[in-house]
C-alpha positions in Angstrom: 16.3 13.8 13.5 14.7 14.6 16.8 11.3 16.3 16.3 9.3 17.7 19.2 5.8 16.6 19.7 4.6 20.1 18.6 6.4 19.5 15.2 4.5 16.3 14.4 2.3 16.5 11.4 -1.4 15.9 11.7 -3.3 13.5 9.4 -4.8 16.5 7.6 -1.4 18.0 7.1 -0.2 14.8 5.6 -3.1 14.7 3.2 -2.5 18.3 2.3 1.2 17.5 1.6 0.3 14.7 -0.8 -2.4 16.8 -2.6 -0.1 19.8 -3.0 2.7 17.7 -4.4 0.2 16.0 -6.8 -1.0 19.4 -8.0 2.5 20.9 -8.3 4.0 17.9 -10.3 0.9 16.7 -12.2 1.8 13.1 -11.2 1.4 10.8 -8.3 3.8 11.8 -5.5 6.8 9.6 -4.8 8.3 9.0 -1.4 11.5 10.6 -2.8 9.5 13.9 -3.2 9.4 14.2 0.6 11.8 14.2 3.6 12.3 11.0 5.6 10.3 12.6 8.4 7.4 13.6 6.1 7.3 10.1 4.7 7.3 8.6 8.2 4.5 10.8 9.3 2.4 10.2 6.1 2.8 6.4 6.5 2.0 6.5 10.2 -1.2 8.4 9.7 -2.3 6.9 6.3 -0.7 3.5 6.0 1.5 2.0 3.3 2.3 4.4 0.4 -0.3 3.2 -2.1 -3.0 3.4 0.6 -1.8 6.8 1.6 -2.2 8.0 -2.0 -5.7 6.6 -2.0 -6.6 8.1 1.3 -5.5 11.6 0.2 -7.6 11.3 -2.9 -4.8 11.6 -5.5 -5.1 8.0 -6.6 -8.4 6.2 -7.1 -9.2 3.5 -4.6 -8.9 -0.1 -5.7 -12.1 -1.4 -7.2 -14.1 -4.3 -5.9 -13.3 -6.0 -9.2 -9.6 -5.7 -8.6 -9.9 -7.1 -5.1 -12.1 -10.0 -6.4 -9.5 -10.9 -9.0 -6.7 -10.8 -6.5 -8.7 -13.1 -4.2 -9.4 -15.6 -7.0 -5.7 -15.6 -7.8 -4.8 -16.4 -4.2 -7.4 -19.2 -4.1 -6.1 -20.8 -7.4 -2.5 -20.7 -6.0 -3.6 -22.3 -2.8 -5.4 -25.0 -4.7 -2.4 -25.7 -6.9 -0.2 -25.9 -3.9 -2.4 -28.4 -2.1 -2.7 -30.5 -5.3 1.1 -30.5 -5.6 1.5 -31.6 -2.0 -1.1 -34.3 -2.4 0.7 -35.6 -5.6 4.1 -35.4 -3.8 2.8 -37.6 -0.9 1.3 -40.0 -3.4 4.6 -40.4 -5.2 6.5 -40.9 -1.9 4.1 -43.8 -1.0 4.9 -45.6 -4.3 
């Protein structure tokens, strides 16, 4: 699909598309609710789909608590991996 530069959606138009669909459907908009072109424009202006929903205000932003839990989980996984590698090296020496 070749769109002219004049046909490109603005950031505000993308936000409006998401808000309108949210109000019409009374649920979070899905990518399948839009054309490929609209999805491409929304993602180019607002980022990945979950962040686009947050940026448009139809989905609450992730809380600091959620981000902290996610960081702790990554740190635990990293620690387990390094312990595993250290144990593996110790076994190889024996």
